[in-house]
N, C-alpha and C positions, 0 to 999 in steps of 0.2 A: 741356553742362550739363545737369545732371539737374535735373528740377521736383520739386516735393514730392509730388507723385501718384507718380511712378516711385520714390521713394526707401520711400514708404509698400508701395508694390505688390511691391518687392523685399524689405522686412520680412517681409510678409503671406507671402509665398512661402518665405522662409527658416524662419520659423515652423513653417508647415505640413510642409516636408520635415524639420524637426528632430522633430515630432508623429508623423509616420510613421516616422522613423527607431526611435523611441525605442518605440512599438507594436511594429514588427517584433522589437525587441531583447528585449521582452517577450514576445512570442508564438511566436517560433523554437524555445526549447527547450521549450516545452508542446507544441508540434506534433512535437516528435521522441519524444516519450516515449509510451506507450500510454496510452488512454483508461483512466481508472479510474472504477470505478463506484462510485454511492452507494448502490444497491440492484441486486441480480440478479434477473430474472423467474424462475430456477429454486429460488430461496431463500427457501420459505414465502410463494411469490406474490409476491414482491417487496416484501415488509415488513420483512426482516432487512437491515440497514444492513451492508455490507461495504468493504473498502478495496480492493480490487480483483476485479472480475467473476470467479467461478471456472468460467463456462463455457470457459475457456481453458484448464484444467487439462490436462496431459499426464500419461500414465501415471507411477507412479514408477518409480525406478531401485532397482539393488539396494543403492545408497550414497547413500538420499536423508537420510537423518538429519542426518548432519554440515552438508551443505547447507544444509538449513532451518533447522536452529540458528543458523548463521552469519547467515542472513537474518532472522531472530528479532531477534537482536542488533543488527543494521544498522538495524532498523528503529525501535530504542529510542535516546533521545539517551542520549550518554554520561556527561551530568550525572548519569542516574538510577543510574549503576553497574549495568549491568544484568548478570545470571549466568544461564545456562539452567541451570535445575533437573534437568529430564527433556524427552526427546524420543521418541515413541511413534507406531506408526503410529494412524490414527484407527480403523482396524479391531481393533485391540488394545486400545484405551484405554479403560477402564469407566466413566471418570469423564465426559470431554467427547468421546469420540470418538461417541456414540451422537448427540449434540447436531448433528454434521454431517452425520448420516443423516438426522436427523430435520428439520432446516432446510434442506437441499438436497436430493440425492439420493442412492441410492448409489453414483452414479458418482462423483460429488465426493468422497464419504466415503473410498471406494477410493481416491482419489487425495491424501488428506490428511495431513500429519502434525501431533499436536496437540504444540507448543512450551511448557512451563511455562518462566514467566523470574519471576527474583527482581529486584524493584529496590531494590538496597541502600541508596539514599539515602532511601529512604522506609519503612525499617525499622521506625519506631515506629508506622508505623498498618499493620493486619494486612491490611487490603483494597487499601490504595493498594500495598503492596509485593509484589503478585503480579499476575502479567500470563498469560495464556493466548492462545495464538496459533493460529490455523488458518495453516499455510503448504504451499505446494503449488508443482507444475515446472509454469513457462509456459516458451513456446519462448522468453524472453529469460533465463532462470535462475528460480529458487527466491526467491518473493517471499510475505509475510504477505498471506492473502487475507480475513483478518476476525481483528480483535481482541475475543476472546469476553468476557474480564475484564481 
C-alpha cells in the first residue's frame, strides 16, 4: 500500500523528468546549430548588427554567385515572394560593396557577395520591397551574414 507522501513524491519526480525532457528537446537542436552572433568584434568594433559572425568566412570559389543567391532566397519568408534581382562580388559592387569593407575589413570584403532581393509581396512600398544581403561561404555552406537593407 502506498502513502500520500509516496504518491506526491512520485508525481514530483514525474514532473521533474517531464520538465527535463522538454528542456532537452528544445535545446538539442540549438546546440547542433552554429552559434549566431548579434555583433562581431571585427565589424565596426562590435557596433554593427550581424546575423552570423563573418570571422568564419571562407574564401569564395569560382561559382559563388549561384549558391549565394540561393542562400539569400532561403533566408526570406516564402510569403514575401522573394526574387533575386542581382548578385555581385562585394569587391565589384559600387553601391553596397564598399560598405562591407568599411564596416568590417578587407578580408571580409573579399569574401562577400552582395545579393539584391525584391520582396514582391511588399511592392506597394519601395523601401519594404527591397532587401540587400551580405552573403558568404562558411564551413557548412553559404549563409547571409548581414542584412544591410
